[in-house]
Structures are given as structure tokens and as C-alpha cells.
GUGULUM-422387 format. One record per residue: residue number from 1; chain; x, y, z of N, C-alpha, C, O in turn. Coordinates in Angstrom, 1 decimal. Atoms other than C-alpha are relative to their C-alpha. Example, Ala and Ser with C-alpha at 12.3 -4.5 7.8 and 13.67 -1.06 7.14 Angstrom:
BEGIN
(lumvo 1 A (0.9 -1.2 0.0) (12.3 -4.5 7.8) (0.9 1.2 0.0) (1.9 1.2 0.7))
(lumvo 2 A (-0.9 -1.1 0.0) (13.7 -1.1 7.1) (-0.8 1.1 0.8) (-0.3 2.2 0.9))
This chain:
BEGIN
(lumvo 1 A (0.5 -0.9 -0.3) (0.3 -0.2 0.2) (0.6 1.2 -0.2) (0.0 2.0 -0.9))
(lumvo 2 A (-0.6 -1.2 0.0) (2.8 2.5 0.7) (0.3 0.6 -1.2) (0.7 1.8 -1.3))
(lumvo 3 A (-1.1 0.1 0.9) (4.2 2.2 -2.5) (-1.2 0.8 -1.3) (-0.9 1.7 -2.0))
(lumvo 4 A (1.1 -0.8 0.7) (0.6 3.3 -4.4) (-0.7 1.3 0.8) (-1.1 2.3 0.0))
(lumvo 5 A (0.4 -1.1 -0.6) (-0.7 5.7 -1.9) (0.6 1.1 0.8) (1.4 0.8 1.7))
(lumvo 6 A (-0.6 -1.1 -0.4) (0.2 8.9 -0.8) (0.0 0.1 1.2) (-1.0 -0.4 1.7))
(lumvo 7 A (0.5 -0.7 -1.6) (0.8 10.3 2.9) (-0.3 1.1 0.2) (0.7 1.8 0.1))
(lumvo 8 A (-0.5 -1.0 -0.8) (0.0 12.8 4.3) (0.5 0.6 1.5) (0.6 -0.2 2.5))
(lumvo 9 A (-0.7 0.2 -1.2) (1.5 14.6 7.1) (-1.0 1.5 0.9) (-1.1 2.6 0.6))
(lumvo 10 A (0.9 -1.3 -1.3) (-0.7 16.9 10.0) (1.3 0.3 0.8) (2.3 -0.4 0.8))
(lumvo 11 A (-0.6 -0.5 -0.9) (1.0 18.9 12.5) (-0.5 -0.3 1.1) (-1.7 -0.7 1.0))
(lumvo 12 A (0.7 -0.1 -1.0) (0.6 18.8 16.2) (-1.2 0.8 0.1) (-1.0 2.0 -0.4))
(lumvo 13 A (1.7 -0.8 0.1) (-3.7 20.1 16.8) (-0.4 0.4 -1.0) (-1.2 1.3 -1.0))
(lumvo 14 A (0.8 -0.3 1.0) (-4.2 20.2 13.1) (-0.9 -1.0 -0.3) (-0.8 -2.2 -0.1))
(lumvo 15 A (1.5 1.4 -0.3) (-8.0 18.8 12.2) (0.5 -0.7 -1.5) (1.2 -0.3 -2.5))
(lumvo 16 A (-0.2 0.3 1.7) (-7.9 16.4 9.3) (-1.4 -0.2 -0.2) (-1.6 -0.6 -1.4))
(lumvo 17 A (0.8 -0.4 0.4) (-11.3 16.8 9.5) (-1.4 0.2 1.1) (-1.7 -0.5 2.0))
(lumvo 18 A (1.1 -0.5 -1.1) (-14.6 18.5 11.3) (-1.0 -0.2 0.0) (-1.3 -0.2 -1.2))
(lumvo 19 A (1.3 0.4 0.1) (-17.8 17.8 11.8) (-1.4 0.9 -1.0) (-1.6 2.1 -0.9))
(lumvo 20 A (0.9 -1.1 1.4) (-20.6 18.9 8.5) (1.2 -0.4 -1.1) (0.9 -0.6 -2.3))
(lumvo 21 A (-0.2 0.7 1.5) (-17.7 17.7 6.4) (-0.1 -1.3 -0.9) (0.1 -2.4 -0.5))
(lumvo 22 A (0.4 1.4 0.6) (-18.4 15.4 3.6) (1.0 -1.0 0.1) (2.2 -0.7 -0.1))
(lumvo 23 A (-1.1 1.1 -0.3) (-17.0 11.7 4.5) (0.0 -0.8 -1.3) (-0.8 -1.5 -1.9))
(lumvo 24 A (-0.7 0.4 1.2) (-15.1 10.8 1.6) (0.9 -0.9 0.2) (1.0 -1.6 -0.9))
(lumvo 25 A (-0.6 0.7 0.0) (-12.6 8.7 3.0) (0.7 -0.6 1.7) (0.8 -0.2 2.8))
(lumvo 26 A (-0.8 0.9 -1.4) (-10.9 6.2 5.6) (1.1 0.6 -0.1) (1.6 0.9 -1.2))
(lumvo 27 A (-1.5 0.0 0.3) (-7.7 7.1 6.8) (0.7 -0.8 1.0) (0.0 -0.8 2.0))
(lumvo 28 A (-0.7 1.2 -0.2) (-5.1 4.4 8.1) (1.2 1.3 1.0) (1.5 2.5 0.7))
(lumvo 29 A (-0.8 -0.9 -0.9) (-2.6 6.1 10.9) (1.6 -1.2 -0.1) (1.8 -2.3 0.3))
(lumvo 30 A (-1.4 0.2 0.2) (1.2 5.6 9.7) (1.1 0.0 1.2) (2.1 -0.7 1.4))
(lumvo 31 A (-0.8 -0.3 -0.8) (2.7 6.9 12.5) (-0.7 1.5 0.7) (-1.4 2.2 -0.1))
(lumvo 32 A (0.5 -0.7 -0.5) (1.5 9.5 15.3) (-1.1 -0.5 1.3) (-1.1 -1.4 2.0))
(lumvo 33 A (1.4 0.3 -1.2) (-1.6 9.8 17.7) (-1.1 0.8 -0.8) (-0.8 1.7 -1.6))
(lumvo 34 A (1.1 -0.6 0.3) (-5.1 11.0 16.7) (-1.3 0.1 0.6) (-2.1 -0.9 0.4))
(lumvo 35 A (1.5 0.3 -1.2) (-8.1 11.9 19.1) (-1.0 0.6 -1.3) (-0.9 1.4 -2.2))
(lumvo 36 A (1.6 -0.1 0.8) (-11.9 11.5 17.7) (-0.6 0.6 1.1) (-0.2 0.2 2.3))
(lumvo 37 A (0.9 0.1 -0.9) (-14.3 13.0 19.4) (-1.3 1.4 -0.7) (-1.5 1.7 -1.9))
(lumvo 38 A (1.3 -0.7 0.6) (-17.5 15.6 19.0) (-0.2 1.1 1.1) (-0.2 0.9 2.3))
(lumvo 39 A (0.5 -1.3 -1.1) (-18.5 19.1 20.7) (-1.3 0.2 0.4) (-2.2 0.5 -0.4))
(lumvo 40 A (1.4 -0.5 -0.4) (-21.5 19.7 22.9) (-0.1 1.4 -0.6) (0.7 2.1 -1.3))
(lumvo 41 A (0.1 -1.3 0.2) (-23.3 22.6 22.5) (0.4 1.0 0.6) (0.6 2.1 -0.1))
(lumvo 42 A (-1.2 -1.1 -0.7) (-21.4 24.6 25.1) (1.0 0.2 -0.8) (1.4 1.3 -0.8))
(lumvo 43 A (-0.9 -0.3 0.3) (-18.8 24.1 23.3) (1.2 -1.4 0.3) (1.9 -1.9 -0.5))
(lumvo 44 A (-1.1 1.3 -0.5) (-16.8 21.3 25.1) (0.0 -1.4 -0.6) (-0.9 -2.1 -1.0))
(lumvo 45 A (-0.3 1.2 0.6) (-15.1 18.5 23.9) (-0.2 -1.3 1.0) (0.0 -1.5 2.2))
(lumvo 46 A (0.0 1.6 -0.7) (-15.8 15.0 24.5) (1.0 -0.8 -1.0) (1.1 -0.3 -2.1))
(lumvo 47 A (-0.9 0.5 0.5) (-13.4 12.8 23.3) (-0.6 -2.0 0.0) (-1.0 -2.6 1.0))
(lumvo 48 A (0.7 1.4 0.0) (-14.7 8.9 21.9) (0.7 -1.3 0.3) (0.4 -2.4 0.9))
(lumvo 49 A (-1.1 1.1 -0.1) (-11.1 7.4 21.4) (1.1 1.1 -0.3) (1.0 2.3 -0.5))
(lumvo 50 A (-1.5 0.1 0.2) (-7.5 7.8 21.0) (0.9 -1.0 -0.7) (1.0 -2.1 -0.3))
(lumvo 51 A (0.0 0.9 1.2) (-6.1 6.4 18.2) (1.7 0.1 -0.5) (2.2 1.2 -0.6))
(lumvo 52 A (-1.2 -0.1 0.1) (-2.3 5.2 17.4) (0.5 -0.5 -1.3) (-0.3 -0.6 -2.2))
(lumvo 53 A (-1.0 0.4 1.3) (0.4 4.0 14.4) (-1.1 -1.3 -0.1) (-1.2 -2.0 0.9))
(lumvo 54 A (0.5 1.8 0.6) (-1.8 0.6 12.5) (-1.3 0.3 0.1) (-2.0 -0.6 -0.4))
(lumvo 55 A (1.3 0.5 -0.1) (-5.3 1.8 13.5) (-0.5 0.8 -0.9) (0.2 1.6 -1.6))
(lumvo 56 A (1.1 -0.6 1.3) (-8.1 3.1 11.1) (-0.8 1.1 1.0) (-0.8 1.2 2.3))
(lumvo 57 A (0.9 -0.8 -0.5) (-10.7 5.9 11.6) (-1.0 0.4 -1.1) (-0.7 0.1 -2.3))
(lumvo 58 A (1.0 -0.8 1.4) (-13.6 7.7 9.4) (-0.5 -1.3 -0.4) (-0.7 -1.3 -1.6))
(lumvo 59 A (0.2 1.2 0.6) (-14.7 3.8 9.2) (-1.5 0.5 -0.1) (-2.0 -0.6 -0.4))
(lumvo 60 A (0.9 0.0 -0.2) (-18.3 5.3 9.3) (-0.5 0.5 -1.2) (-1.7 0.7 -1.4))
(lumvo 61 A (0.3 -0.9 1.1) (-17.9 6.9 5.8) (-0.7 -1.6 -0.8) (-1.9 -1.5 -1.2))
(lumvo 62 A (0.6 1.0 0.1) (-18.5 3.1 4.8) (-1.2 -0.5 -0.3) (-1.7 -0.9 -1.3))
(lumvo 63 A (1.7 0.3 -0.8) (-21.8 2.6 6.5) (-0.9 0.5 -0.6) (-2.0 -0.1 -0.7))
(lumvo 64 A (0.7 -0.5 0.4) (-23.1 5.2 4.7) (0.0 1.7 0.3) (-0.7 2.5 -0.3))
(lumvo 65 A (-0.3 -1.2 -0.4) (-21.7 8.3 6.9) (0.1 0.7 -1.4) (1.0 0.4 -2.2))
(lumvo 66 A (0.0 -1.3 1.3) (-22.7 11.4 4.0) (1.1 1.1 0.8) (2.2 1.4 0.2))
(lumvo 67 A (-0.9 -0.9 -0.5) (-21.1 14.0 6.5) (0.4 -0.2 1.4) (-0.3 -0.6 2.2))
(lumvo 68 A (-0.6 0.3 -1.7) (-19.1 13.8 9.8) (-0.7 0.8 0.7) (-1.1 1.9 0.4))
(lumvo 69 A (0.7 -0.5 -1.0) (-20.6 14.1 12.9) (0.9 0.2 1.5) (0.5 0.5 2.5))
(lumvo 70 A (-1.0 -0.5 -1.0) (-17.3 14.5 15.1) (1.2 0.5 -1.2) (1.2 0.7 -2.4))
(lumvo 71 A (-1.3 -0.2 0.6) (-14.0 15.3 14.3) (1.2 -0.4 0.2) (1.5 -0.7 1.4))
(lumvo 72 A (-1.3 0.8 -0.7) (-10.5 13.9 14.1) (1.2 1.3 0.0) (1.1 2.4 -0.6))
(lumvo 73 A (-1.2 -1.3 0.0) (-7.0 16.1 15.1) (0.9 -0.5 0.4) (0.7 -1.3 1.4))
(lumvo 74 A (-1.1 0.6 0.0) (-3.7 15.2 15.1) (0.4 0.6 1.7) (0.3 1.7 2.0))
(lumvo 75 A (-0.9 -0.7 -1.2) (-2.0 15.4 18.8) (1.2 0.2 0.2) (1.8 0.8 1.1))
(lumvo 76 A (-1.1 -0.4 -0.1) (0.9 15.3 17.9) (0.6 0.0 -1.8) (-0.3 -0.2 -2.5))
(lumvo 77 A (-0.2 0.4 1.2) (2.6 14.9 14.4) (0.0 -0.6 -0.1) (0.3 -1.4 0.7))
(lumvo 78 A (0.6 1.3 -0.1) (1.3 12.5 12.8) (0.1 -0.2 -2.0) (0.1 0.7 -2.7))
(lumvo 79 A (0.2 0.2 1.5) (1.4 10.9 9.0) (-1.2 -1.2 0.0) (-1.5 -2.1 0.7))
(lumvo 80 A (1.5 0.4 0.5) (-1.9 9.8 7.4) (0.2 -0.9 -0.9) (1.4 -0.9 -1.5))
(lumvo 81 A (0.0 0.6 1.7) (-2.5 7.5 4.4) (-2.2 0.0 -0.2) (-3.2 -0.6 0.2))
(lumvo 82 A (1.5 0.0 0.2) (-5.9 8.6 3.3) (-0.1 -1.5 -1.0) (0.8 -2.1 -1.5))
(lumvo 83 A (0.4 0.9 0.9) (-8.2 5.9 1.2) (-1.5 0.4 -0.6) (-2.4 -0.1 0.1))
(lumvo 84 A (1.6 0.1 0.7) (-11.6 6.7 -0.8) (-0.4 -1.3 0.6) (0.0 -2.3 1.1))
(lumvo 85 A (0.9 1.6 -0.4) (-14.0 4.2 0.0) (0.0 -0.9 -0.8) (-0.1 -2.1 -0.4))
(lumvo 86 A (0.0 1.0 1.3) (-13.7 2.9 -3.8) (1.4 -0.7 0.4) (1.5 -1.9 0.3))
(lumvo 87 A (-1.1 0.5 -0.2) (-10.3 2.3 -2.7) (0.2 -1.2 0.9) (0.8 -2.2 0.6))
(lumvo 88 A (0.2 0.6 -0.8) (-10.8 0.9 0.1) (-0.9 -0.9 -0.4) (-1.5 -0.6 0.6))
(lumvo 89 A (1.1 0.8 0.0) (-13.5 -1.7 -0.8) (0.7 -0.9 -1.2) (0.7 -2.1 -1.4))
(lumvo 90 A (-1.0 1.1 1.0) (-11.2 -2.9 -3.6) (1.2 -0.5 0.4) (1.8 -1.5 -0.1))
(lumvo 91 A (-1.6 0.5 -0.8) (-8.1 -3.3 -1.6) (-1.5 -1.3 1.0) (-1.4 -2.2 0.3))
(lumvo 92 A (0.8 0.8 -0.6) (-11.1 -5.6 0.7) (-0.5 -1.4 -0.9) (-0.7 -2.5 -0.5))
(lumvo 93 A (1.0 0.8 0.9) (-12.5 -7.4 -2.3) (1.4 -0.9 -0.6) (1.3 -2.1 -0.7))
(lumvo 94 A (-0.8 0.7 -0.4) (-9.0 -8.3 -2.9) (0.9 -1.2 0.7) (1.3 -2.4 0.6))
(lumvo 95 A (-0.5 1.3 -1.4) (-7.6 -9.5 -0.1) (-1.0 -0.4 1.0) (-1.7 0.4 1.6))
(lumvo 96 A (1.7 0.7 -1.3) (-10.3 -11.3 2.3) (0.8 0.2 1.2) (0.2 0.9 2.1))
(lumvo 97 A (-0.4 -0.7 -0.9) (-7.8 -10.9 4.8) (-0.4 0.9 0.8) (-1.1 0.9 1.9))
(lumvo 98 A (0.2 -2.1 -0.2) (-7.7 -7.2 5.0) (-1.1 0.1 0.7) (-1.3 0.5 1.8))
(lumvo 99 A (1.2 -0.5 -0.6) (-11.3 -7.4 4.7) (-0.4 -0.4 1.2) (-1.2 0.4 1.7))
(lumvo 100 A (0.5 0.5 -1.0) (-11.7 -9.6 7.7) (0.3 0.8 1.2) (-0.5 1.0 2.2))
(lumvo 101 A (-0.6 -0.5 -0.7) (-9.2 -7.7 9.6) (-0.9 1.4 0.4) (-1.4 1.6 1.5))
(lumvo 102 A (1.0 -1.0 -0.1) (-11.1 -4.6 9.0) (-1.4 -0.1 0.6) (-1.6 0.7 1.5))
(lumvo 103 A (1.0 0.3 -0.6) (-14.3 -5.5 9.9) (-0.5 -0.8 1.4) (-1.6 -0.7 2.0))
(lumvo 104 A (-0.4 -0.1 -1.1) (-12.8 -7.2 12.8) (0.1 1.3 1.0) (-0.5 1.3 2.1))
(lumvo 105 A (-0.5 -1.1 -0.7) (-11.4 -3.6 14.0) (-1.5 0.7 0.4) (-1.9 0.8 1.5))
(lumvo 106 A (1.2 -0.5 -0.2) (-14.8 -2.0 13.4) (-1.0 -0.4 1.1) (-1.5 0.3 1.9))
(lumvo 107 A (0.5 0.9 -1.3) (-16.6 -4.8 15.6) (0.7 0.4 1.0) (0.1 0.5 2.0))
(lumvo 108 A (-0.1 -0.3 -1.7) (-14.7 -3.8 18.5) (0.5 1.2 0.5) (0.6 1.6 1.7))
(lumvo 109 A (0.6 -1.6 -0.1) (-14.5 -0.2 17.9) (-1.4 0.1 0.8) (-1.4 0.6 2.0))
(lumvo 110 A (1.1 -0.1 -0.7) (-18.2 -0.6 18.6) (-0.3 -0.3 1.4) (-1.1 0.3 2.1))
(lumvo 111 A (0.2 0.7 -1.1) (-17.8 -3.0 21.4) (0.5 0.9 1.0) (0.0 0.9 2.1))
(lumvo 112 A (-1.1 -0.7 -1.0) (-15.2 -0.6 23.2) (-1.4 1.5 0.0) (-1.6 1.9 1.1))
(lumvo 113 A (1.2 -1.1 0.3) (-18.3 2.5 22.1) (-0.5 -0.5 1.4) (-0.3 0.1 2.5))
(lumvo 114 A (1.6 0.2 -0.5) (-21.1 0.6 23.8) (0.6 -0.5 1.9) (0.0 -0.2 2.9))
(lumvo 115 A (-0.6 0.3 -1.5) (-18.8 -0.8 27.2) (0.4 2.0 0.4) (0.3 2.4 1.5))
(lumvo 116 A (-0.5 -1.1 -0.8) (-17.5 3.0 27.4) (-1.5 0.7 0.1) (-1.5 1.5 1.0))
(lumvo 117 A (1.7 -0.3 -0.6) (-21.7 4.0 27.6) (0.0 -0.3 0.8) (0.2 0.5 1.7))
(lumvo 118 A (0.5 1.0 -1.1) (-22.3 1.4 29.8) (0.6 1.2 1.5) (-0.1 1.7 2.4))
(lumvo 119 A (-0.7 -0.5 -1.1) (-19.6 3.0 32.1) (-0.5 1.3 0.8) (-0.8 1.5 2.0))
(lumvo 120 A (0.7 -1.4 -0.6) (-20.8 6.5 31.9) (-1.4 -0.2 0.5) (-1.5 0.8 1.3))
(lumvo 121 A (1.6 -0.1 -0.1) (-24.4 6.0 32.5) (-0.1 -0.7 1.3) (-0.7 0.0 2.1))
(lumvo 122 A (-0.2 0.7 -1.1) (-23.9 3.4 35.5) (1.3 -0.3 1.4) (1.1 -0.7 2.5))
(lumvo 123 A (-1.2 -0.3 -0.7) (-20.5 3.8 37.0) (0.7 1.4 0.8) (0.5 2.5 0.3))
(lumvo 124 A (-0.4 -1.1 -0.7) (-18.9 6.2 39.5) (1.5 0.3 -0.9) (1.8 -0.5 -1.8))
(lumvo 125 A (-1.1 -0.3 0.4) (-15.5 8.0 38.6) (0.8 -0.8 0.1) (1.3 -1.3 -0.9))
(lumvo 126 A (-1.3 0.9 -0.3) (-13.2 5.9 40.2) (-0.3 -1.6 -1.0) (0.8 -1.9 -1.4))
(lumvo 127 A (0.2 1.2 0.4) (-14.5 2.4 38.5) (0.3 0.4 -1.2) (1.3 -0.1 -1.7))
(lumvo 128 A (-0.8 -0.5 1.4) (-14.4 4.3 35.0) (1.4 0.2 -0.3) (1.9 0.0 -1.4))
(lumvo 129 A (-1.4 -0.2 0.4) (-10.9 5.2 35.4) (0.8 -1.4 0.6) (2.0 -1.1 0.3))
(lumvo 130 A (-0.1 1.4 0.0) (-10.0 1.4 36.5) (-0.2 -0.8 -0.7) (0.6 -1.8 -0.8))
(lumvo 131 A (0.1 0.7 0.6) (-11.9 0.1 34.3) (0.3 0.6 -1.5) (0.1 -0.1 -2.5))
(lumvo 132 A (-1.0 -0.4 1.2) (-10.1 2.4 31.3) (1.0 -0.5 0.4) (1.3 -1.1 -0.6))
(lumvo 133 A (-1.2 0.7 -0.2) (-6.9 1.0 32.8) (-0.1 -1.9 -0.4) (0.6 -2.5 -1.2))
(lumvo 134 A (0.5 1.4 0.4) (-8.3 -2.6 32.6) (0.0 -0.1 -1.7) (0.8 -0.9 -2.3))
(lumvo 135 A (0.0 0.3 1.5) (-9.2 -2.2 28.7) (0.9 0.7 -0.7) (0.8 0.5 -1.9))
(lumvo 136 A (-1.0 -0.4 1.0) (-6.2 -0.3 27.6) (0.8 -1.2 0.9) (1.8 -0.9 0.2))
(lumvo 137 A (-0.8 1.5 -0.4) (-4.3 -3.7 29.5) (-0.6 -0.5 -1.0) (0.4 -1.1 -1.5))
(lumvo 138 A (0.3 1.2 0.1) (-6.4 -5.8 27.6) (0.5 0.2 -2.0) (1.1 -0.6 -2.8))
(lumvo 139 A (-0.4 -0.6 1.1) (-6.3 -3.5 24.3) (1.5 0.1 -0.5) (1.9 -0.5 -1.5))
(lumvo 140 A (-1.6 0.0 0.3) (-2.5 -2.6 24.2) (1.4 -0.2 1.0) (2.6 0.3 1.0))
(lumvo 141 A (-1.3 0.3 -1.3) (-0.8 -4.3 27.5) (1.0 -0.8 -0.7) (0.8 -1.4 -1.7))
(lumvo 142 A (-0.4 1.4 0.5) (1.8 -6.4 27.1) (0.7 -0.7 1.4) (1.2 0.1 2.2))
(lumvo 143 A (-0.4 0.6 -1.0) (2.9 -9.1 29.7) (1.5 0.4 0.7) (2.5 0.6 0.0))
(lumvo 144 A (-1.4 -0.3 -0.2) (5.7 -8.3 31.8) (0.0 -1.1 1.4) (-0.9 -0.6 2.1))
(lumvo 145 A (0.1 1.1 -0.6) (6.1 -11.5 34.4) (-1.6 0.3 0.5) (-2.4 0.4 -0.4))
(lumvo 146 A (1.4 0.4 -0.8) (2.9 -11.5 36.6) (-1.0 1.3 -0.4) (-2.2 1.2 -0.5))
(lumvo 147 A (0.2 -1.0 0.0) (2.6 -7.5 35.9) (-0.1 0.2 -1.7) (0.5 -0.5 -2.6))
(lumvo 148 A (0.4 -0.8 1.1) (1.1 -5.4 32.8) (0.6 1.1 -0.6) (0.7 2.0 0.2))
(lumvo 149 A (-0.4 -1.3 -0.2) (2.6 -2.8 31.2) (-0.7 0.7 -1.6) (-0.9 0.0 -2.6))
(lumvo 150 A (1.0 -0.7 0.8) (0.6 -0.1 29.0) (1.0 0.9 -0.2) (1.3 1.7 0.7))
(lumvo 151 A (-0.9 -1.3 0.1) (3.1 2.2 26.8) (-1.4 0.8 -0.6) (-2.3 0.3 -1.4))
(lumvo 152 A (0.4 -0.8 0.1) (1.5 5.1 26.7) (0.2 1.2 -0.2) (1.3 1.3 0.2))
(lumvo 153 A (-0.6 -1.5 -0.3) (1.9 9.0 26.3) (-1.6 0.9 -0.2) (-1.7 2.0 -0.8))
(lumvo 154 A (1.3 -0.6 -0.3) (-1.9 9.8 27.1) (0.6 1.0 1.8) (1.4 0.8 2.7))
(lumvo 155 A (-0.2 -1.0 -0.6) (-2.2 13.0 29.3) (-1.0 -0.5 1.6) (-1.7 -1.6 1.7))
(lumvo 156 A (1.2 0.5 -1.3) (-4.2 13.0 33.1) (-0.9 0.5 -0.9) (-1.9 -0.2 -1.1))
(lumvo 157 A (0.8 -0.7 0.5) (-5.9 15.4 31.1) (-1.4 -0.9 -1.7) (-2.5 -0.6 -2.0))
(lumvo 158 A (0.0 1.0 1.3) (-6.5 12.7 27.7) (-1.5 -1.2 1.0) (-2.6 -1.4 0.5))
(lumvo 159 A (0.4 0.8 -0.2) (-7.7 10.3 30.4) (-1.5 -0.1 0.4) (-2.5 -0.9 0.2))
(lumvo 160 A (1.2 -0.9 -0.5) (-10.1 12.8 32.1) (-1.0 -0.4 -1.3) (-2.0 -1.2 -1.2))
(lumvo 161 A (1.5 -0.2 0.8) (-12.4 13.3 28.9) (0.1 -1.5 -0.6) (-1.0 -1.7 -1.1))
(lumvo 162 A (0.5 1.2 0.6) (-11.9 9.5 27.6) (-1.0 -0.4 1.2) (-1.8 -1.3 0.9))
(lumvo 163 A (0.8 0.7 -1.5) (-13.7 8.8 31.4) (-0.8 0.5 0.2) (-1.4 0.0 1.1))
(lumvo 164 A (1.0 -1.3 -0.4) (-16.1 11.8 31.4) (0.5 0.5 1.6) (-0.3 0.7 2.5))
(lumvo 165 A (-0.5 -0.1 -1.8) (-14.0 12.4 34.9) (0.5 1.7 -0.3) (0.2 2.5 -1.2))
(lumvo 166 A (-0.6 -1.5 0.2) (-12.1 15.8 35.4) (1.7 -0.6 0.4) (1.9 -1.6 1.0))
(lumvo 167 A (-1.4 0.3 -0.2) (-8.0 15.8 35.6) (0.3 -0.1 1.0) (1.3 -0.7 1.3))
(lumvo 168 A (-0.9 -0.1 -1.4) (-7.8 16.5 39.2) (-0.6 -1.7 0.5) (0.0 -2.6 1.1))
(lumvo 169 A (0.1 1.6 -0.7) (-9.9 13.3 39.7) (0.7 -1.0 -0.8) (0.6 -2.1 -0.2))
(lumvo 170 A (-1.2 0.6 0.8) (-7.6 11.6 37.2) (1.0 -0.5 1.1) (1.1 -1.6 1.7))
(lumvo 171 A (-1.4 0.0 -0.8) (-4.5 12.3 39.2) (-0.2 -0.7 1.4) (0.5 -1.6 1.9))
(lumvo 172 A (0.1 1.0 -1.1) (-5.9 11.5 42.3) (0.1 -1.2 0.4) (0.9 -1.7 1.1))
(lumvo 173 A (0.0 1.3 0.1) (-7.3 8.2 41.6) (1.2 -0.3 -0.4) (1.6 -1.1 0.6))
(lumvo 174 A (-1.1 0.7 0.5) (-3.8 7.2 39.7) (0.9 0.0 1.2) (1.8 -0.8 1.5))
(lumvo 175 A (-1.2 0.2 -1.3) (-2.1 8.3 43.0) (-0.3 -0.6 1.0) (0.7 -1.1 1.6))
(lumvo 176 A (0.8 0.9 -0.8) (-4.4 6.5 45.3) (0.5 -1.3 -0.6) (1.2 -1.9 0.3))
(lumvo 177 A (0.1 1.4 0.5) (-3.9 3.1 43.2) (1.6 -0.1 -0.2) (2.1 -1.1 0.2))
(lumvo 178 A (-2.0 0.1 -0.4) (0.6 4.0 42.8) (-0.2 0.0 1.6) (0.4 -0.9 2.0))
(lumvo 179 A (-0.2 0.4 -1.2) (-0.1 4.5 46.7) (-0.3 -1.5 0.8) (0.0 -2.1 1.8))
(lumvo 180 A (0.2 1.7 -0.7) (-1.4 1.2 47.3) (0.5 -0.9 -0.4) (0.3 -1.9 0.1))
(lumvo 181 A (-0.3 0.7 0.4) (0.6 -0.4 44.9) (-0.7 -1.1 -1.2) (-0.5 -2.2 -1.6))
(lumvo 182 A (0.5 0.9 1.1) (-1.3 -1.7 42.3) (0.2 0.6 -1.5) (-0.1 0.0 -2.5))
(lumvo 183 A (-0.7 -0.6 1.3) (0.1 0.5 39.6) (1.4 0.8 0.3) (1.8 1.1 1.4))
(lumvo 184 A (-1.0 -1.3 -0.2) (3.0 2.8 38.9) (-0.3 0.4 -1.3) (-1.1 -0.3 -1.9))
(lumvo 185 A (0.2 -0.9 1.2) (3.1 5.4 35.9) (1.5 0.6 -0.1) (2.4 0.3 0.7))
(lumvo 186 A (-0.9 -0.6 0.2) (5.5 7.6 34.6) (-0.6 0.6 -1.3) (-1.6 0.0 -1.7))
(lumvo 187 A (0.5 -0.9 1.0) (4.8 10.3 31.3) (-0.1 -1.4 -1.6) (-0.8 -1.4 -2.6))
(lumvo 188 A (-0.1 0.7 1.1) (5.5 7.4 29.0) (-0.7 -2.0 0.5) (-0.5 -3.0 -0.2))
(lumvo 189 A (0.8 1.6 0.0) (3.7 3.8 30.3) (-0.5 0.0 1.7) (0.1 0.6 2.6))
(lumvo 190 A (0.8 0.4 -1.4) (1.5 2.8 33.5) (0.4 -1.8 -0.5) (0.5 -2.4 -1.5))
(lumvo 191 A (-0.3 1.3 -0.3) (2.3 -0.7 34.9) (-1.6 -0.6 0.9) (-2.1 -0.2 2.0))
(lumvo 192 A (0.9 0.8 -1.2) (-0.3 -2.7 36.5) (0.5 -0.7 0.4) (1.1 -1.4 -0.3))
(lumvo 193 A (-1.0 1.5 -0.1) (1.1 -5.3 38.9) (-0.8 -1.1 0.2) (-0.4 -2.2 0.1))
(lumvo 194 A (1.1 1.3 0.3) (-1.8 -7.4 39.0) (-1.3 0.2 0.1) (-2.1 0.5 1.0))
(lumvo 195 A (1.7 -0.6 0.6) (-5.2 -7.0 36.7) (-1.1 -0.6 1.1) (-2.1 0.1 1.4))
(lumvo 196 A (1.1 0.3 -0.5) (-7.1 -9.0 38.8) (0.0 0.7 1.6) (-1.2 1.0 2.1))
(lumvo 197 A (0.1 -0.8 -1.1) (-6.2 -7.2 42.3) (-0.3 1.6 -0.7) (-0.8 2.3 0.1))
(lumvo 198 A (0.5 -1.3 0.3) (-7.0 -4.0 40.6) (-1.5 0.4 -0.2) (-2.2 -0.1 -1.1))
(lumvo 199 A (1.4 -0.3 -0.2) (-10.3 -2.4 41.4) (-0.3 1.2 1.0) (-1.5 1.6 1.2))
């Protein structure tokens, strides 16, 4: 794909698309980090996902979305491979394995959004943050002995936006978990001591 398709570079904070723009492409992240979200009527930003290298977004264009309802914004200098719907359909037709993987990825994205909605409606802030850590461990974690390492550059503000809490609440709860030796963290990673004990 790299030989046939152009890459587009976006600077940090640059928008890839905005609400109400025509949904003509699906995007693959070659390198960098992208946040997906929407704005409330008051102007507040609500994040639905933060995506990294190897992930796709804008996939609702394949399901008939004509106008974007959300925004996509680069969180750091990012390289994107945009594909028209026709190009992606052709690739999926020619490569059944690719077709299966994209469908699986979209299905997992839907499951994550449904779970997030359930947590926002029925769970308190601490539970939402703990479940976010568990989901991140399952999605991107790497086992290191009995511990689970999550490589991430998410800030406390990012986690707050993803869990419907405040930055101060995230900081308080993460520090509490750290004091109880359930996790350890720095700017580049979160280390969960024992997933079964995390609550």
C-alpha cells in the first residue's frame, strides 16, 4: 500500500476533518496519534477515542455516513494514509484477510464504545478510570511477568476526557492506586501490578 498511496502529514493540533465535512475517505495512521471526538452545544470537547499507529478511523463513511458528525485531530506530528471508499472496497475485495481484519477492527471499536457508554451511565468516576486501565491493558498491554505494561503518552487530561471525569479526579485516583502499589506510572507508560487485584 505504501508504494501506491500518498501519505499526508499533519502538524500537532491540526484537524484532519471537522463535523459536517463530507465523509469521502477512510484514514490509516502510519505514525503518530489522533483523537476522535465531538463538541457539545456549550462548546465542550468530548473524546470518544485516541488512536495510534496502525489504527483506522473515519470508517463510518463505509456505512453510509455522508457528513462527519465528529472531528479528527492530530495530537502530535502525524502521518496519515487516506483512502477513498472505492479504494478501500477494492483492497478488501482483492484481499479477504484485510477485509476480515477491518471488519473485526470496526466490531471491536463498536464494542468499546458500547462499554464506555455503559460505564458513563452506571459507574462512578473511580470505577470508570479503573475499567479504562483494564481495557487499555487488554487492548494494548504487554505482559511482563505477573505485571502488565501499557505504553502510552496519554496525559491525565486525555484520560479524563475519555472517562467523563476531571483531570484532578484522574490524578487523585491514579495517585491513590499508586500508593496502594496497584499501579506505577510515568509519562510514557502505566504498569499494572496485578490485573486481578486492580479495583
